N, C-alpha and C positions, 0 to 999 in steps of 0.2 A: 469519591467517584461521582461523575455526572452521568445520569441515566440517558440512554438512547431516546427515551420518551420525552425529553425536553430539548432534543435536537431541533434546530430550526427546520421548518417545512421545506425550504429550498434544497436541503440536502437530499430529502426523499425523492424529489422529482428529477434529479440528475441533470438539471439544465445548467446549473452553475458549476464550473470546474473548481478543483482545489480541495475536494472532499475525498478523503482516503479511507480505506478499510485495511486493517492489518492483522497479521497472525504469525505464528511460528509453525513451520512443518518440522517434525522431528524425525530423526534417523533411528537406526537400530538401537534398541534398549533405551531410548530417550537420551542417548549419550551425545548426540549432535543435533544441531538445528540450523535452519535457514529462515531468516526473517522475510516476510512477504508483505508488500504494500501494493494496493491496487487503487487507482484513481477511479472514482465511481462513474464519472461522465464518459471518459474515454476508454476505460478498462486498461489503461497503461499500467504495466507491471514493473516494480522495482524489487530486486532481491538483495538481501543483506547477508554477508558473511557474519556468522555469529561465533563468538569464542565459546559460548555456552548458552544455556537457556535461562540464565539468571537475569534479574532486573537490571543489573549493571551493564551486562552485555547488550540487552535490548535497548537500554537508554543510549549507549554509545553508537550502536549500529543504526538504529532508527533516526537518531539525531543527525548523523552524518548523511544518510540518504535523503532525508527530508530537507536538510539545509542545502543540498545540491539542486533542489527544485526552486524555481523562481517564486519569490514571496507571494505574488497574487494567486499562485496555484498551490498554496500551502496553508489551508484554512482549518480543516478538522481531520480527526482520525477516529474511526469507530473500531473498537477492539472488544474482544471477549474479556472475561474476568480472570484471565490467567495470571499467575503470580509474577510472570516476567514483566507485567505492567505496573508493578508496585511503585516504580519511579515516574509515574505518568505526570506528576506536577513538574518534575525536573525536565521531562521531555517537552512539556508545554513552554517552560521558560527558555529552553535552549532553541526551540524552533518557531515559537509563536503559534503552534498548532493546538487547538482546543481538543481535548480527548473526551469522547463519549464511550460509555460501556454498554454492551448488550446485556440483556437479562441473563441470569445464570442458565446454563445448559440450553442456550438458544442461538446456535451458530448461524441459523438461517437469517438472523437479523443483519448479518454482514455477508449476504449471499454472493456478491461479486468475488469476494476473497475466497470463500469456500469453493466456488466453482473453479476459480483459478488454481487453487491448491490441487484439485482433482486433475486438472490439465498438467500441472507441474510434475505430478507423480510419473508422467511419461519419461521425464528427464531425471527425476530424483525419486527412484522407487522406494516404497516402504521397506523397512528392514535393512537398508543400506547405511553405510557410514557417510553422512553428509559432510563431515569435516574434511574429506578429501578434495572438496571443491573450493578453489580459491575465489576471490571476488571477480577476477577476470572470467572464470568459467561461469559463475552465476550471472554476470552481465551478458554473456553470450546466450545463455538460456533465456534471460529476460528479452533479449533482442529477438530471438526466434518467436517468443510469445507475442511480442509487440508488433511483429510484422505479419502475424497470422490474421487473415480477414475474419470478422465476426458478424454473424447474422444480425445481432442486436445493434450493430453500428452501420447497418445498411451495406454490409460486406466491405466496409473499410476496415483497415487494420487500426489497432490502438494508436500507432504512430501517426497515421493519416488523420485520425480524429484529433489527436493532440496538436498536430501541426495546424489544423484548421482553427482550433481555439487560440493557439498562440498568435496566429496571423490576425485574427479578429481583435485580440487584446492589443496588439501592436498598432493596428489601424485605428482603434479607439483612442489609444494614447497619442498617436500622431495628430488626430483630429482635435484633441483637447489642447495640444500645444499650439496649433495654428489658430 
């Protein structure tokens, strides 16, 4: 495991996109789970249908979601030391994402994700069976979250912030080609 303390400083300042935080939110009796990914710069939320809270399930779900993101926006993932990340090396190999781990019992070190988890509980209440939500339903919840204006983004939504970054990347790539 690579510690959060050796993470490059540009991740901390949130100026460069492509750095993610991840977690699982668990349902009733820890029998169901939803994977949560939050991009640190834009606060864009991606939700993953989980078959279980095992390392195999996390590897499959997080790999699929991260690989759906453009490679320039898929650099790092900061996660806690949950057992579901036991396959973090395979996740890195499958996605190209370098994984960093928070200190034990230090969820505040991935504060964007922790804050998002609290907001997600409006849609996915504690003590409920999360397995009843299919990927389409989770994508709809993420869509609602990503269209919600955020004070920290100057009252833009995560989608607006993400679009602004994608436009800047596209313009930079176009200028490089010409």
